[in-house]
C-alpha positions in Angstrom: 4.1 -28.5 -22.5 7.4 -30.3 -22.8 7.9 -34.3 -22.5 9.9 -35.0 -19.2 11.8 -37.7 -20.9 13.2 -35.1 -23.4 14.1 -32.7 -20.7 16.0 -35.3 -18.7 17.7 -36.9 -21.5 20.6 -34.4 -21.5 22.0 -35.7 -18.4 21.0 -39.4 -18.6 24.2 -40.0 -20.6 26.3 -38.4 -17.6 24.7 -40.7 -15.1 25.4 -43.8 -17.4 29.0 -42.6 -17.8 29.6 -42.1 -14.1 28.2 -45.5 -13.5 30.6 -46.9 -16.1 33.7 -45.5 -14.7 36.3 -47.8 -13.4 36.1 -48.6 -9.7 39.4 -47.0 -9.0 38.7 -43.7 -10.5 35.2 -43.5 -9.1 36.5 -44.5 -5.6 39.1 -41.8 -5.8 36.5 -39.1 -6.9 34.0 -40.0 -4.0 36.8 -40.1 -1.5 37.8 -36.5 -2.5 34.2 -35.4 -2.3 33.7 -37.0 1.1 36.8 -35.4 2.5 35.5 -32.0 1.6 32.1 -32.6 2.9 29.4 -33.1 0.3 27.0 -30.9 2.3 29.1 -27.8 2.0 26.3 -26.2 0.2 23.3 -27.3 2.2 22.2 -23.8 2.8 21.4 -23.7 6.3 20.0 -20.1 6.2 20.1 -19.8 9.9 23.8 -19.5 9.5 25.7 -16.8 7.5 25.4 -16.8 3.8 28.9 -15.1 3.6 30.5 -17.8 5.7 28.8 -20.5 3.5 29.9 -18.9 0.2 33.4 -18.6 1.5 33.6 -22.3 2.4 31.9 -23.1 -0.9 34.6 -21.4 -2.9 37.4 -22.9 -1.0 40.1 -24.9 -2.7 38.6 -28.1 -1.5 35.2 -27.4 -3.3 34.2 -30.5 -5.1 31.9 -31.3 -8.1 29.3 -32.5 -5.8 29.4 -29.1 -3.9 29.1 -27.2 -7.1 26.1 -29.4 -8.3 24.4 -28.9 -4.8 24.8 -25.2 -5.3 23.1 -25.5 -8.6 20.4 -27.6 -7.1 19.8 -25.1 -4.4 19.0 -22.5 -7.2 17.0 -24.9 -9.3 14.9 -25.7 -6.2 14.2 -22.0 -5.8 13.2 -21.5 -9.4 11.1 -24.5 -9.6 9.3 -23.5 -6.4 8.7 -20.0 -7.7 7.0 -21.2 -11.0 5.1 -24.0 -9.5 3.6 -22.1 -6.7 3.0 -19.0 -8.9 1.2 -21.1 -11.5 -0.9 -22.6 -8.9 -1.8 -19.3 -7.6 -2.4 -17.4 -10.9 -4.7 -18.7 -13.6 -5.5 -17.6 -17.1 -7.7 -14.7 -16.1 -5.0 -13.3 -13.8 -2.5 -13.2 -16.7 -5.1 -11.7 -18.9 -5.4 -8.8 -16.4 -1.6 -8.2 -16.0 -0.6 -4.6 -17.0 2.9 -5.9 -17.9 1.4 -7.7 -21.0 -0.6 -4.7 -22.3 0.2 -4.0 -25.9 1.2 -7.5 -26.8 -0.3 -9.2 -29.7 -3.3 -11.5 -28.9 -1.4 -14.6 -29.8 1.8 -13.6 -27.9 -0.3 -12.8 -24.9 -2.1 -16.1 -24.9 1.1 -17.9 -25.1 2.7 -16.4 -21.9 1.1 -18.7 -19.3 1.9 -21.8 -21.4 5.3 -20.6 -21.8 5.6 -20.2 -18.0 4.4 -23.8 -17.6 7.2 -24.8 -20.0 9.8 -23.0 -18.0 8.5 -24.5 -14.7 8.9 -27.9 -16.4 12.5 -27.2 -17.4 13.3 -26.2 -13.7 11.7 -29.3 -12.4 13.7 -31.4 -15.0 17.0 -29.6 -13.6 15.9 -30.4 -10.1 15.3 -34.1 -10.8 18.4 -34.7 -12.9 20.8 -32.8 -10.6 19.3 -34.7 -7.8 19.9 -38.0 -9.6 23.4 -37.2 -10.5 24.5 -35.9 -7.0 23.1 -39.3 -5.5 25.0 -41.2 -8.1 28.1 -39.6 -7.1 27.6 -40.4 -3.4 26.5 -37.1 -2.5 23.5 -35.8 -0.3 21.3 -33.7 -2.5 20.2 -30.4 -0.9 16.4 -30.2 -0.1 14.0 -27.7 -1.0 13.6 -24.7 1.3 10.8 -22.5 2.2 10.5 -19.3 0.1 8.9 -15.8 0.2 9.0 -14.2 -3.2 6.8 -11.1 -2.2 4.6 -11.7 -5.3 1.1 -10.1 -5.0 0.0 -10.4 -8.7 1.1 -11.5 -12.1 3.0 -8.2 -12.8 5.1 -9.0 -9.7 5.4 -12.6 -10.8 6.7 -11.6 -14.3 9.2 -9.0 -12.7 10.6 -11.5 -10.2 10.9 -14.3 -12.8 13.1 -11.9 -14.8 15.4 -11.4 -11.9 15.6 -15.1 -11.1 16.5 -16.2 -14.7 19.0 -13.6 -15.2 20.6 -14.4 -11.8 20.5 -17.9 -12.9 22.5 -17.2 -16.1 25.1 -15.3 -13.9 25.3 -18.2 -11.4 25.9 -20.9 -13.9 28.5 -18.8 -15.8 30.4 -18.2 -12.5 30.2 -22.0 -11.3 30.9 -23.7 -14.5 34.7 -22.9 -14.1 34.7 -24.7 -10.7 33.6 -28.0 -12.2 36.4 -30.7 -12.9 34.4 -33.4 -14.5 34.5 -32.6 -18.3 31.0 -34.4 -18.7 29.5 -32.3 -15.8 31.1 -29.2 -17.3 29.2 -29.9 -20.6 26.0 -30.6 -18.7 26.3 -27.2 -16.8 26.8 -25.4 -20.0 23.6 -26.9 -21.4 21.6 -25.8 -18.4 23.2 -22.2 -18.6 22.1 -21.9 -22.2 18.5 -23.0 -21.3 18.6 -20.4 -18.5 19.6 -17.8 -21.0 16.8 -18.5 -23.2 14.4 -18.1 -20.3 16.2 -14.8 -19.3 15.8 -13.4 -22.8 12.2 -14.3 -22.9 11.5 -12.7 -19.5 13.4 -9.6 -20.5 11.3 -9.2 -23.4 8.2 -9.5 -21.3 9.6 -6.8 -18.9 10.4 -4.5 -21.7 14.2 -4.8 -21.3 16.8 -5.8 -23.8 16.7 -9.6 -24.3 20.4 -9.7 -25.0 22.0 -6.7 -23.4 25.6 -7.6 -23.7 28.1 -9.7 -25.9 29.1 -11.4 -22.7 27.1 -12.3 -19.8 28.2 -11.4 -16.2 29.6 -14.3 -14.3 29.0 -14.0 -10.5 30.6 -15.8 -7.7 28.7 -18.1 -5.3 28.9 -15.5 -2.5 27.2 -12.9 -4.7 24.5 -15.4 -5.9 23.8 -16.8 -2.4 23.5 -13.4 -1.0 20.9 -12.6 -3.4 19.1 -15.9 -3.3 19.1 -15.9 0.6 16.8 -12.9 0.5 14.0 -15.3 -0.8 14.7 -18.2 1.5 12.8 -17.9 4.8 13.1 -21.3 6.3 13.6 -25.0 5.9 
């Protein structure tokens, strides 16, 4: 189990740095964010994902918008692990066919490793929420989800899809960030998502590092995929 303080430390310095900016530069940044609409990526699923993504990728997209996009995905991932681990206990993991053939110690570590991933995603949610609020934005709320998971085998398979999607999402979104400190922070999240994806690929008997370069995907592509899991607010 990881220490929450160690997980949030990587963004604490960003919050402090933003708070320490000159009043003029901070006011200019917040005015630009407000003009574009900090709620661009609030993901009202009753509307069109395609229209949302088109707006999100417009020339007026702000760093707050990109952070809310990341927060939307982190909410989804955290909810997936949180709810799944509440539903499936040690005995459920022991019966998972996906884990057949793994060494005893490796198999016993699977659920604790999922708990660590859950905690990572929670740390991402908390820190992104803090930074968005500190920038004067309105953090997007957690939605309601349906992951279609029936057992631990489904859980492990869907986790692999989510983590690999997360890597592509961050790779695609990082280029849209203007603040250098936020760019660094986004990269540090992307690498953690990559570690998650490699581990899940291994459990799912897939190549943990299939290519020399990961596939960066646009907001429209990611929101179209994520929207399939979101059922309501």
